[in-house]
N, C-alpha and C positions, 0 to 999 in steps of 0.2 A: 456114305451112308454115316450119320451122327451117332455119336457113342457117349451116350447120357452118362455114363461112369466118368468121362473125362470133360463133362461139364458143355458137349457138343449140343446143339439141336438144329433142326432141319427148317428150312422155310422155302417156298416157293412164290418168286414174284415174277410176274408176266411169263408164267410158263418155265420159268428156269430154276431147278433146285439150289439152293445154297447150303453150305454149311455154315454154322455160327459158333462162336466159343471167345469167350472172356479169359484172355490170358493173364498174367501179373503187369505186360506192356500196354494192354488193352485199357485194364482197369486204371493204369498209370496216368494215359490219356485220357479216361473218363474224368478222373481227379482233376486234372489240370483243366479241363474242358468246362466241368461244373463249378471249378473255382473251390472247391472244398480239399481241408488240410489232411484229411485221413479216409480210409475204408468204410469206418462207422460213419462217418458223415456221409460218403456216396450210397451206403444202405440206407441210411436216413430219409435222403434226398429220394431215392426211388421208391421206397416202402409209402410213400405218401399214396400212390395210385395213380396222381395226377401228371400226366407227360405232355409235354407240348409236341407237336410235329417234328419242332426241331430237336429235342430230347431222343424222339424216335429216330431220327437220322443219324445222330451220333451215336448211340448205343449199337444201333443195326450196324453201322458203318464199323464200329470197332470192333463188334462180333466178327465180321466179315473178315477184318484184316488180321484178328486172333486167329482166325482157322485158315489163314493164308490166302487171302484173297486179296490181290493187290488193287484196292479200290479206294477213292477219296471219299470224303463227305460229299463234294460236289456230285460226283457221279451217282451217291446214293440219291440226292436229292433229285437228280433225272429219272430216277428210275419209275416206270409207269405205276400207277395204283389199279390198274385195271380190274383186278380180283377183289378192289376193297381195302381201303386202309386197316380193316379188321386182320387181315393177313399179317402184316407188318407189325401192328400192335401185339398180336397175339404171340407171334415170334420173338419179341421183344419180352414179353411176360415171362415165356418159356425158358427164355435165356437167363433173365433175372432168378427165375426158380432154380434153374441149373446151377448159377453161380454161389448165389446167396442163400439158397434153401429154404425161402421163405415160401409157403404155396400161396398162389396167388389164383382165388377162385374165380376171379373175373378179370379177362386182360384188361389194362388200364385204356381209357378214353383217351385219344387226342385231343388236347386243348389246340387253340390257335395260338400260333406263335407271335 
């Protein structure tokens, strides 16, 4: 069960429930993946609300790894989206909100990679 006070969120993908959390290590991973120099630039990048499917893969994967799931971005890419991409986009929005504290009234709409 996710502990919101620790920045954890829950997500269900293909009937399997996951806990996601962005740790310092996973945030550093995302800084590298997005080619930004600092946390402020990373927050600004996510604050646009425009995320590609590849962005969702990277953030979702980093959140899974931050919560202790040994999973690669390639394995995240292979996850079925039978429940709709909205489930993953909503989980990513909740994860970013839990981490950066910026309320997001609408989950980001995925853009073409």
